[in-house]
C-alpha positions in Angstrom: 55.6 155.2 209.1 55.1 157.8 206.4 58.9 158.5 206.3 59.5 154.9 205.2 57.1 154.8 202.2 59.3 156.7 199.7 62.2 154.4 200.6 60.1 151.3 200.1 58.9 152.6 196.8 62.5 153.3 195.7 63.6 149.8 196.8 60.7 148.3 194.9 61.6 150.2 191.8 65.2 149.2 192.1 64.3 145.6 192.5 62.2 145.7 189.4 65.0 147.2 187.3 67.5 144.6 188.6 65.1 141.8 187.9 64.2 142.8 184.3 67.4 141.5 182.7 67.3 138.3 184.6 63.6 137.8 183.7 64.4 138.2 180.0 67.2 135.6 180.3 65.1 133.0 182.2 61.8 133.3 180.2 60.4 131.0 179.2 61.0 128.7 182.2 58.6 125.9 181.1 56.5 125.0 178.0 54.3 127.7 176.5 50.6 127.0 176.9 48.8 128.1 173.7 45.1 127.9 174.4 42.7 126.9 171.6 39.1 128.0 172.2 37.7 125.4 169.7 38.1 121.7 169.2 41.2 120.0 167.8 41.2 119.8 164.0 39.4 123.2 163.6 41.0 126.2 161.9 42.2 127.7 165.3 43.9 124.4 166.2 45.5 124.1 162.8 46.9 127.7 162.8 48.5 127.2 166.2 50.1 123.9 165.1 51.3 125.5 161.9 53.6 127.9 163.9 54.2 126.0 167.2 57.3 124.1 166.2 59.0 127.3 164.9 58.0 129.2 168.0 59.4 126.4 170.2 62.7 126.6 168.4 62.9 130.3 168.9 62.0 130.2 172.6 63.7 127.0 173.6 60.6 125.5 175.1 57.8 123.4 173.7 54.6 125.1 172.7 51.7 123.0 173.9 48.1 123.3 172.6 45.6 123.5 175.5 42.0 123.0 174.2 39.4 124.9 176.3 36.1 124.8 174.4 32.7 126.2 175.4 30.6 129.4 175.1 31.9 130.4 171.7 35.4 130.8 173.0 34.5 132.7 176.2 35.6 129.8 178.4 39.1 129.9 177.0 39.3 133.7 177.3 38.2 133.6 180.9 40.8 130.9 181.6 43.5 133.2 180.1 42.5 136.1 182.3 42.9 133.8 185.3 46.5 132.9 184.2 49.6 134.6 185.6 50.8 137.5 183.5 54.2 135.8 183.0 54.1 135.2 179.3 53.7 131.4 179.7 50.1 131.4 178.6 48.7 132.6 175.2 45.4 132.3 173.3 44.7 132.4 169.6 41.7 134.7 169.3 39.2 135.0 166.4 36.3 137.3 165.7 34.2 135.7 168.4 36.6 137.0 171.0 35.3 140.6 170.4 31.7 139.7 169.4 30.9 137.3 172.2 31.1 139.8 175.0 28.8 142.1 173.0 26.1 139.5 172.9 26.6 138.0 176.4 28.2 140.0 179.2 31.5 138.5 180.4 33.6 139.2 183.5 36.4 140.6 181.3 36.8 143.1 178.5 37.9 141.6 175.2 40.5 144.3 174.6 41.4 145.9 178.0 41.8 142.6 179.8 44.4 141.2 177.4 47.7 142.0 175.8 47.8 141.7 172.0 51.0 139.9 170.8 50.6 139.8 167.0 48.2 139.0 164.2 49.1 135.6 162.9 47.0 135.2 159.8 43.5 135.6 158.4 41.1 133.5 156.5 39.0 134.5 153.4 35.4 133.5 153.0 33.4 133.3 149.9 29.9 134.6 149.1 28.1 131.9 147.2 24.7 131.1 145.7 23.2 127.8 144.3 24.6 126.8 140.9 21.1 127.1 139.4 20.4 130.5 140.9 19.5 133.3 138.4 21.9 135.5 140.4 25.2 135.4 138.6 27.0 138.4 140.0 27.2 140.8 143.0 25.3 143.3 140.9 22.5 140.8 140.3 22.4 140.0 144.1 22.2 143.7 145.0 19.5 144.4 142.4 17.4 141.4 143.5 17.6 142.4 147.2 16.7 146.0 146.5 13.8 145.0 144.2 12.2 142.8 146.9 13.6 143.6 150.4 13.6 140.5 152.6 12.7 138.0 149.8 16.2 136.6 149.5 17.3 134.5 152.4 20.7 133.6 153.7 22.4 130.9 155.9 23.0 132.0 159.5 24.9 129.3 161.5 24.5 131.1 164.8 24.2 134.7 165.9 27.6 136.4 166.0 29.3 133.9 163.7 31.6 135.2 161.0 29.1 134.2 158.4 26.4 136.2 160.2 28.5 139.3 160.8 29.9 139.4 157.3 26.5 139.2 155.8 25.3 142.0 158.0 28.2 144.1 156.9 27.5 143.5 153.3 23.8 144.3 153.7 24.6 147.6 155.4 27.3 148.5 152.9 24.8 148.1 150.0 21.6 149.2 151.9 19.8 145.9 151.2 17.9 143.5 153.4 17.8 139.7 153.3 16.2 137.3 155.7 18.3 135.1 158.0 17.5 131.4 158.2 19.0 129.9 161.3 20.8 126.5 161.4 22.7 124.7 164.1 26.0 124.5 162.3 26.9 124.7 158.6 26.4 121.2 157.2 22.6 121.1 157.1 22.6 124.7 155.8 25.0 123.9 153.0 22.8 120.9 152.0 19.8 123.3 151.7 21.9 125.9 149.9 23.0 123.4 147.2 19.4 122.2 146.8 18.2 125.8 146.2 16.2 126.1 149.4 18.5 129.0 150.5 19.5 131.9 148.3 22.9 132.9 149.5 25.6 132.2 152.1 29.0 133.3 153.3 31.2 130.1 153.6 34.7 129.5 154.6 37.0 129.3 151.6 37.9 125.6 152.3 34.2 124.6 152.5 33.1 126.7 149.5 35.9 126.1 147.0 35.2 122.4 146.5 31.5 122.9 145.9 32.3 125.8 143.5 34.9 123.7 141.5 32.4 120.8 141.3 29.6 123.0 140.0 27.3 122.8 143.0 27.6 126.4 144.1 28.5 129.7 142.2 31.0 132.1 143.8 30.1 135.8 143.6 32.9 137.4 145.7 35.8 136.8 148.1 34.9 138.2 151.5 38.1 139.6 152.9 40.9 142.1 152.3 42.6 139.6 150.0 41.5 137.1 147.4 40.9 133.5 148.4 43.9 131.2 148.1 41.8 128.4 146.5 39.9 130.7 144.1 42.6 133.3 143.1 40.5 134.6 140.1 37.6 135.5 142.3 37.6 139.3 143.0 37.0 140.7 146.5 33.9 142.8 147.3 36.1 145.9 147.3 37.5 145.0 143.9 33.9 144.9 142.6 33.2 148.4 143.9 31.5 147.4 147.2 33.3 149.5 149.7 33.3 149.0 153.5 32.5 145.3 153.3 35.9 143.6 153.1 36.0 142.0 156.5 38.6 139.4 157.6 38.3 136.4 159.7 41.5 137.1 161.7 43.6 135.1 164.1 45.4 137.1 166.7 47.7 135.8 169.5 46.9 137.4 172.9 48.2 137.0 176.5 47.0 138.2 179.9 47.3 142.0 180.5 50.4 143.2 182.4 53.3 141.2 180.9 56.7 142.4 182.1 58.4 144.5 179.3 61.4 142.2 178.8 59.1 139.1 178.5 56.8 140.9 176.0 59.9 142.0 174.0 61.2 138.4 173.9 57.8 137.1 172.7 57.6 139.8 170.1 61.0 139.0 168.8 60.1 135.3 168.5 56.9 136.0 166.6 58.6 138.4 164.3 61.2 135.8 163.4 58.7 133.0 162.9 56.2 135.0 160.7 59.1 136.2 158.5 60.1 132.6 157.7 58.9 131.3 154.3 58.4 127.8 155.8 56.0 129.1 158.4 54.2 131.2 155.8 53.8 128.1 153.7 52.4 126.2 156.7 49.8 128.9 157.3 48.8 128.9 153.7 48.6 125.1 153.9 45.8 125.3 156.5 43.9 127.8 154.4 44.9 131.1 155.9 46.8 134.1 154.6 50.0 134.8 156.7 50.3 138.2 158.3 53.4 140.3 158.7 54.4 140.5 162.4 52.8 143.3 164.3 54.1 145.1 167.4 52.1 144.6 170.6 50.8 148.2 170.2 49.7 147.6 166.7 48.0 144.4 167.7 46.2 146.1 170.6 45.0 148.9 168.3 43.7 146.3 165.8 41.7 144.6 168.6 40.3 147.9 169.7 39.2 148.9 166.2 37.6 145.5 165.6 35.7 145.7 168.9 34.5 149.2 168.2 33.4 148.2 164.7 31.4 145.2 165.8 30.0 147.0 168.8 28.4 149.5 166.4 27.1 146.8 164.1 25.6 144.8 167.0 23.9 147.8 168.4 22.6 149.3 165.2 21.5 145.9 163.7 19.9 144.8 167.0 21.9 141.5 167.1 21.1 139.3 170.1 22.6 136.1 171.5 21.2 132.8 170.4 18.3 131.5 172.4 
């Protein structure tokens, strides 16, 4: 029995080598399933649809959106881990993918259980105050928060949301403390913010820009590594001298761990070609996101690992807990 093991191993290795070119030629053998963890019409869905036709043209198969909502994206992530590692199933992950398991234990690891494909784009948020607020700049906000720690309050539409995490990052970067006011979703919180019952909020660019232009809110800073597309004259936090607080709301394509190398190479080539196209970049800007240059799988995996480590530290040190 023991004498046959090396021979079996060699035969297995040889079969794998012989199958690799064939696998690259036959992939994809059916439509790509691109999982959206949030409802149709939301930003994740829009980003997927912005690139799906171009990806389909590159791969020779349709790219079909599969909506799997629930548990802040964890249902979708769990579904992906249960999918074959054949390259036919992807998911568009956002910040909640790394934060969710930090708040509620999951049967998977947000980095180690997945294969990063590429960063697709990121969205910029805007730090805003009511239009009639005496706070007119980031310097005013920091000074007011330091003068009376905890007096200023901010909109928190759920623990672990981007608005929550970004506000925590800003507070830690400036050593200030504000009080969170919890809302079930953004709409009622925005109403109270406009009315002056809240002092500050981090809002998605698309939501904030209209209120800013119409004079209902005042924008203090773009929250991200780039300026907001809709408010190009608004400086980022970093540009205003606030270091360590420029966090992005990113969108990263991932697949199950263990994709065959030729399949991963084919997917990487398709993404690289698509993200380099001006037409695809324009579509991504059209849904309110900043297009990314294509990343290698190794670069994408490293980015996921860095983000997970960053937010693990924040959750631990700030004592952030799951809702309820």
